[in-house]
C-alpha positions as CSV (number, residue, x, y, z in Angstrom):
1,M,37.6,152.9,-234.5
2,T,39.9,155.4,-233.0
3,I,39.7,157.4,-229.6
4,T,38.4,160.2,-231.9
5,H,35.5,158.8,-233.0
6,L,35.1,157.1,-229.2
7,F,35.1,160.7,-227.5
8,C,32.9,162.0,-230.7
9,L,29.8,159.6,-229.9
10,L,30.8,160.5,-226.4
11,A,30.4,164.2,-227.2
12,C,27.2,163.4,-229.1
13,A,26.0,161.0,-226.0
14,G,26.4,164.3,-224.1
15,H,24.2,166.3,-225.8
16,L,21.5,163.9,-225.7
17,V,21.7,164.1,-222.9
18,L,22.4,167.4,-222.4
19,W,18.5,168.2,-224.1
20,R,17.1,166.7,-221.5
21,C,18.6,168.3,-219.4
22,D,17.5,171.9,-220.7
23,R,13.6,170.4,-221.0
24,N,13.6,169.6,-217.1
25,L,14.6,173.2,-216.6
26,T,11.9,174.5,-218.9
27,Y,9.4,172.2,-219.3
28,L,8.3,171.7,-215.3
29,A,5.0,170.2,-213.5
30,G,2.8,173.5,-214.3
31,G,4.0,174.0,-217.6
32,R,6.1,176.4,-219.8
33,F,8.9,178.5,-217.9
34,D,9.7,181.1,-219.7
35,F,11.1,184.5,-218.6
36,R,7.8,186.7,-219.0
37,C,6.8,184.3,-216.0
38,L,9.7,186.4,-213.4
39,Q,7.0,189.9,-214.0
40,D,4.7,187.2,-212.0
41,N,4.2,185.4,-208.7
42,D,0.8,184.2,-209.5
43,R,2.0,183.0,-212.7
44,L,5.2,181.8,-211.5
45,S,3.8,180.3,-208.6
46,A,1.2,178.0,-210.9
47,V,4.6,177.0,-213.3
48,L,6.8,175.6,-210.7
49,G,4.1,174.4,-208.8
50,G,4.5,170.4,-207.5
51,T,7.9,170.5,-209.4
52,P,10.2,168.7,-206.2
53,L,13.5,169.8,-205.8
54,K,14.6,166.9,-207.2
55,Q,14.3,168.1,-211.0
56,P,16.4,171.5,-211.2
57,M,19.1,169.9,-209.2
58,G,19.1,166.7,-210.9
59,A,18.7,168.8,-213.4
60,T,21.7,171.1,-212.8
61,M,24.0,168.4,-211.8
62,A,23.4,166.0,-214.9
63,G,23.7,169.4,-217.3
64,V,27.0,170.0,-215.9
65,F,28.2,166.5,-216.1
66,A,27.0,166.4,-220.1
67,L,28.6,170.3,-221.4
68,T,32.1,168.6,-220.0
69,V,31.7,165.1,-221.8
70,A,30.7,167.3,-224.9
71,F,33.8,168.7,-223.5
72,S,35.7,165.7,-224.9
73,G,34.5,165.3,-228.1
74,Y,34.9,169.1,-229.1
75,L,38.3,168.6,-227.7
76,A,39.2,165.3,-229.7
77,L,37.4,167.2,-233.0
78,C,40.9,170.0,-232.0
79,Q,43.1,167.5,-232.1
80,W,42.1,166.2,-235.4
81,M,41.7,169.0,-236.8
82,E,45.3,170.1,-235.8
83,Q,47.0,168.0,-238.7
84,F,45.5,169.9,-240.7
85,S,45.9,174.0,-239.3
86,K,47.1,175.0,-236.2
87,L,45.1,178.4,-236.6
88,W,41.6,176.4,-237.3
89,A,42.2,174.0,-234.5
90,G,43.3,177.0,-232.2
91,L,40.4,178.5,-233.2
92,M,38.3,176.1,-232.6
93,L,39.7,175.7,-228.9
94,A,38.8,179.2,-228.3
95,G,34.9,178.3,-229.6
96,C,34.9,175.1,-227.6
97,V,35.8,177.1,-224.0
98,L,33.9,180.1,-224.3
99,F,31.3,177.4,-225.4
100,F,31.4,175.2,-221.9
101,L,31.9,178.0,-219.7
102,P,29.1,179.6,-220.1
103,G,26.9,176.7,-220.5
104,V,28.3,175.4,-217.2
105,A,26.6,179.0,-215.2
106,H,23.8,178.6,-217.2
107,H,23.0,175.3,-215.7
108,V,24.2,176.4,-212.1
109,F,22.5,179.6,-212.6
110,C,19.2,178.9,-214.4
111,G,19.0,175.2,-211.7
112,A,20.0,176.6,-208.3
113,L,17.1,179.8,-209.0
114,E,14.4,177.1,-209.7
115,W,15.9,175.3,-206.5
116,F,15.9,178.6,-204.4
117,Y,12.4,179.6,-205.2
118,L,10.7,176.3,-204.7
119,R,12.7,176.1,-201.6
120,L,11.6,179.1,-199.9
121,D,8.4,178.4,-201.2
122,R,7.6,180.6,-203.9
123,T,6.5,183.7,-202.3
124,E,6.9,186.9,-203.2
125,E,10.0,187.2,-201.5
126,A,11.8,184.9,-203.0
127,R,10.6,185.9,-206.6
128,E,11.8,189.3,-206.4
129,V,15.5,187.4,-205.1
130,V,15.3,185.4,-208.3
131,V,14.7,188.5,-210.2
132,F,17.5,190.4,-208.2
133,F,19.3,187.8,-208.2
134,F,18.9,187.8,-212.5
135,K,18.9,191.4,-212.5
136,G,22.1,192.2,-210.1
137,T,24.6,189.6,-211.3
138,S,26.9,190.3,-214.3
139,A,27.6,186.6,-215.1
140,A,23.4,186.0,-215.5
141,I,22.8,189.4,-217.3
142,F,24.4,186.6,-220.1
143,L,21.7,184.0,-219.6
């Protein structure tokens, strides 16, 4: 087994961890979160109610780690592709970077905002702060 194979297996493991982290950010103690919940504090509070503070923060940190692990597998594939075509290897590398950076931002923003909403006791003011962040932050607009 080559180092490329090992990194690809590591990337598969990273994707499995990432799947679990995304579930932890989406399926909470009170049900499934979707962005329509941000329009009504009672609904948002019901979905996030009972969710421990460690869940969004743990999912955030593990998600960033999992993305980093998966990124190493993509880099190994880019290196493998280089023997066939430098152009396509370069395009793959650009795609890897474009996947990695927004993915990390997504996990950090979404996990942190869930954490802040919970930490601020799920009040209307906390909901307004979260909505303001999503609407006012250029990076969050694309998430």
